[in-house]
C-alpha positions in Angstrom: 22.3 168.5 -3.2 18.6 170.3 -3.1 17.9 168.0 -6.2 13.9 168.4 -7.6 12.5 165.9 -9.8 10.7 168.9 -11.7 14.1 170.3 -12.9 14.7 166.9 -14.7 12.9 166.7 -17.9 12.9 163.0 -20.3 13.9 163.3 -23.8 10.8 164.8 -25.9 9.5 161.3 -27.6 8.0 163.0 -30.4 11.4 163.3 -31.8 11.5 159.2 -32.5 9.1 159.4 -35.4 12.1 161.3 -36.9 15.0 159.3 -35.9 12.9 155.5 -36.1 12.3 156.7 -40.2 16.7 157.4 -40.6 17.4 154.1 -38.9 14.9 152.0 -41.0 15.9 153.3 -44.2 19.8 152.4 -43.7 20.4 149.6 -46.4 19.2 146.5 -43.9 16.4 144.4 -43.8 14.2 146.3 -40.9 15.3 145.6 -37.5 18.5 143.9 -38.7 20.7 146.2 -36.1 18.8 144.6 -32.8 19.4 146.1 -30.4 21.8 148.6 -31.9 19.3 150.0 -33.3 17.6 150.5 -29.9 20.6 152.0 -28.7 21.1 154.2 -31.8 17.3 155.7 -30.8 18.1 156.3 -27.8 21.6 158.6 -28.2 19.4 160.6 -30.7 16.8 161.1 -28.0 18.9 162.3 -25.5 20.6 164.5 -27.9 17.8 165.6 -30.0 18.8 165.0 -33.2 19.6 162.7 -36.3 23.4 163.1 -36.1 24.0 162.7 -32.3 27.9 163.0 -31.3 30.3 161.4 -28.4 32.3 163.8 -27.1 35.3 163.8 -25.0 34.3 160.6 -23.0 35.0 159.8 -20.0 34.6 157.9 -16.6 34.7 159.1 -13.2 35.6 155.9 -10.6 34.4 157.1 -7.1 36.6 155.3 -4.2 35.6 155.6 -0.4 36.1 153.3 2.7 32.7 152.2 4.8 32.9 152.1 8.3 31.0 148.5 8.5 34.5 147.0 6.5 36.2 146.7 9.6 33.6 144.6 10.7 33.9 141.8 8.3 31.2 142.3 5.5 34.0 141.9 2.9 36.5 139.1 2.1 39.6 141.9 2.4 40.9 144.4 4.5 39.9 147.9 3.9 43.7 149.1 3.2 42.9 147.4 0.0 40.4 150.6 -1.1 43.7 153.0 -1.0 45.4 150.1 -2.7 43.8 149.7 -5.7 43.4 153.7 -5.8 46.8 153.9 -6.0 46.9 151.1 -8.8 44.5 153.3 -10.4 46.8 156.1 -10.6 49.8 153.9 -11.7 47.5 152.8 -14.5 47.3 149.1 -13.3 43.9 148.1 -12.7 41.5 146.5 -15.1 39.7 149.8 -15.9 43.2 151.6 -16.7 43.3 148.8 -20.0 40.2 149.5 -20.9 39.7 153.0 -20.9 43.2 153.4 -22.6 42.1 150.7 -25.2 39.3 153.0 -26.2 41.0 156.7 -25.7 37.8 157.2 -22.4 39.6 159.7 -19.9 39.4 158.4 -16.4 39.5 160.0 -13.5 39.8 158.9 -9.6 37.4 161.0 -7.2 38.6 160.1 -3.6 35.3 160.5 -2.3 36.0 159.4 1.2 39.0 157.3 1.4 40.9 156.7 4.9 44.1 157.6 2.9 46.4 160.5 2.8 47.2 160.3 -1.2 48.4 164.1 -2.3 47.5 166.0 -4.9 48.0 163.4 -7.7 47.7 163.5 -11.7 44.6 161.5 -12.2 43.0 161.6 -8.6 40.5 164.5 -7.8 40.4 165.2 -4.3 36.8 165.6 -3.1 36.9 163.8 0.5 34.2 164.2 2.9 35.9 162.2 5.9 38.1 159.2 5.9 35.8 156.9 5.3 31.7 156.1 6.3 30.6 155.5 9.8 29.8 151.8 10.9 26.1 151.4 9.3 25.4 148.6 11.9 26.1 150.0 14.9 24.9 154.2 13.6 23.6 155.7 10.2 26.8 155.9 8.0 26.6 159.6 7.8 23.9 162.4 8.5 21.1 164.1 6.1 23.4 167.0 6.0 26.4 165.2 4.6 24.8 163.2 2.3 23.3 165.9 0.6 26.9 167.7 0.3 28.8 164.9 -1.1 25.8 164.8 -3.6 26.7 168.4 -4.3 30.1 167.3 -4.6 29.4 165.4 -7.4 27.3 167.4 -9.6 29.7 169.9 -9.4 32.2 167.2 -10.9 30.1 166.9 -13.6 29.2 170.2 -14.2 32.6 170.6 -14.6 33.2 168.1 -17.0 30.2 169.5 -19.4 32.1 172.6 -19.5 35.1 170.9 -20.7 32.5 169.6 -23.3 32.1 166.1 -22.3 28.8 164.5 -23.2 29.2 160.7 -22.5 30.1 159.8 -18.9 30.6 156.2 -17.5 30.8 155.6 -13.8 32.7 153.4 -11.6 33.6 152.6 -8.1 36.0 151.3 -5.8 35.2 150.6 -1.9 36.1 147.4 0.3 32.8 146.5 1.8 30.5 148.4 -0.8 28.5 145.4 -2.2 27.4 145.0 1.5 26.3 148.9 1.5 24.7 148.1 -2.5 23.0 145.1 -1.0 21.1 147.2 1.5 20.3 150.0 -0.9 18.8 147.3 -3.5 16.7 145.6 -0.6 15.3 149.1 0.8 14.9 150.1 -2.9 13.2 147.3 -4.3 11.8 145.4 -1.9 13.4 142.6 -2.8 14.6 139.9 0.2 17.8 140.8 1.5 18.9 137.3 1.1 18.2 138.2 -3.0 20.9 140.9 -2.8 23.9 139.7 -0.9 26.2 137.5 -3.1 30.1 137.3 -2.5 31.7 140.7 -3.3 35.1 140.1 -3.7 34.9 136.3 -3.1 33.6 135.6 0.3 33.3 131.6 1.3 30.1 130.2 2.7 31.1 131.5 5.9 31.8 134.6 5.1 28.5 134.5 3.6 26.3 134.2 6.3 28.6 136.8 8.6 27.8 139.0 6.1 23.9 138.5 5.7 23.8 138.4 9.6 25.4 141.8 9.7 22.8 143.5 7.2 20.3 142.0 9.0 21.8 143.4 12.5 21.9 147.0 10.4 18.3 146.5 9.1 17.1 145.7 12.5 18.3 149.2 13.7 16.7 151.6 11.4 13.5 149.3 10.4 12.1 149.9 7.3 13.1 152.4 5.1 11.8 153.4 1.6 13.1 156.9 0.5 16.2 157.2 -0.9 17.8 159.8 0.5 17.2 158.4 3.5 18.7 154.9 2.6 21.7 156.9 1.2 22.4 158.7 4.5 21.7 155.2 6.5 23.7 153.0 4.4 26.0 154.6 1.5 29.2 154.9 1.1 30.4 158.5 0.2 31.7 157.0 -3.1 28.0 155.9 -3.8 26.3 159.4 -2.6 28.5 161.0 -4.8 27.9 159.0 -7.8 24.5 159.2 -7.4 24.5 163.8 -7.3 26.8 162.9 -9.9 24.4 160.4 -11.9 21.3 163.2 -11.5 23.5 166.0 -12.9 24.5 164.2 -15.9 21.2 163.2 -17.1 19.6 166.8 -15.9 22.2 168.4 -18.4 21.4 165.5 -20.7 24.1 164.2 -21.0 24.2 160.4 -22.2 25.3 157.9 -19.1 27.4 154.7 -19.0 25.8 152.7 -15.9 28.5 149.8 -14.6 27.2 147.2 -12.6 26.3 146.5 -8.7 27.4 149.3 -6.9 26.8 151.6 -9.6 23.4 150.2 -10.0 22.4 151.4 -6.2 23.3 154.7 -7.2 21.5 154.8 -10.3 18.7 152.8 -8.2 18.5 155.8 -6.0 18.9 158.5 -9.1 15.9 156.9 -10.7 13.5 156.8 -7.3 14.4 160.6 -6.8 13.7 161.3 -11.1 11.4 159.4 -12.8 12.7 160.9 -16.2 16.6 159.6 -15.1 16.6 156.3 -16.5 15.8 158.0 -20.0 19.5 159.4 -20.3 20.9 155.9 -18.9 22.5 153.1 -20.8 22.9 150.0 -18.8 26.1 148.2 -20.3 26.1 144.7 -18.4 24.4 142.6 -16.1 26.5 141.5 -12.9 27.5 138.0 -11.4 26.5 140.0 -8.0 22.7 138.3 -7.6 21.4 142.1 -6.2 21.9 143.7 -9.6 18.9 141.9 -11.3 16.9 143.1 -8.9 18.3 146.2 -9.8 17.8 146.3 -13.4 14.2 144.8 -13.1 13.0 147.6 -10.9 14.4 150.6 -13.6 12.8 148.3 -16.2 16.5 148.1 -17.6 18.3 146.2 -20.6 22.0 145.8 -20.4 24.0 145.7 -23.0 26.1 142.8 -22.4 25.9 139.4 -20.1 30.5 138.7 -19.5 29.3 137.8 -15.6 31.7 140.6 -14.9 31.7 141.2 -11.0 35.2 143.4 -10.8 33.5 146.9 -10.8 35.3 150.1 -11.6 33.6 150.7 -14.3 35.0 147.9 -16.4 31.7 147.4 -17.7 30.8 150.8 -18.9 34.6 150.5 -21.1 34.0 147.4 -22.6 30.3 148.3 -23.4 31.4 151.8 -24.9 32.8 150.2 -28.3 29.1 149.2 -29.3 27.7 153.1 -27.7 30.2 154.5 -30.3 29.4 151.5 -33.2 25.2 152.6 -32.7 26.4 156.4 -33.1 28.2 155.4 -36.0 25.8 153.6 -38.0 23.2 156.1 -37.8 25.5 158.7 -39.1 27.6 156.6 -41.3 25.7 154.2 -43.2 24.3 154.6 -46.3 20.6 154.9 -46.9 18.6 153.2 -49.6 18.1 156.4 -51.5 21.7 157.4 -51.2 23.4 154.1 -52.2 20.6 153.7 -55.1 19.6 150.1 -53.6 16.0 148.9 -54.1 13.6 147.9 -51.0 11.4 146.7 -52.3 10.2 142.5 -53.5 
């Protein structure tokens, strides 16, 4: 995906005056809906309208395996990736529950799982390979493969756009992907590696030390890296890279993006460094319990909607935050103004 930052423009800020006036004239004290008002303003700016709509909301869960997982960077064996994909397809995972609850469409994208699923309802086959290479010894993928994975992600979003979707949430599944996200976060924010590493799927103290040691080894192999495409190729999973391409296309298409936690945040961080206008289209849904997420949020100047100490991934934070997104749009569209309600706004 040969992405140019110039191909993405930020929403026209001059429209903010009209939006803020509409928000301020609702039957409430100024600012009384707090962050919900900020959210309504952002969505109105993205869509450049006083009456925004959320159409055909979708969550994409990108799944991929990591070669480094076989070295012990996770508490779980690699087979859990494909087993959890089966759980998604059967409707039994956390993201299934929350997506159903909020009437959000859900598609699982096989970006690179080491398993043959066959053709299945709810599964999109975009497999690049049966997992990445082991980045502790060699780049996770070539630069060319990285570009191809990003373009596949972009193509998925273009199809959803054609189907009338204008709000899209991002989730992921991949044993070992918190390690990958830690490396990406360290490289792109300059935060100390030990501050980017968490327990992931539940590592004990010994497992956490092993994870840190292995990731230090990977960094010694490459030396310092700051270019986001190079970082993704060296340390990314196919699910992270494909998701990054999907995010860039969604923002370029002026969709509303629902950004989940730490792994999704790694893809968003790379996208934000490729295109400075990117975060204007993002709603950061929650603060993850993974410590590296704070570094990502600070780097993107993001203020998440929720802090529920989540660390499940899958896009669950995006699905849980969606009712707040709906509430912001609904109050903007449906709440009476002082004029329409005949309510005095003078002391």
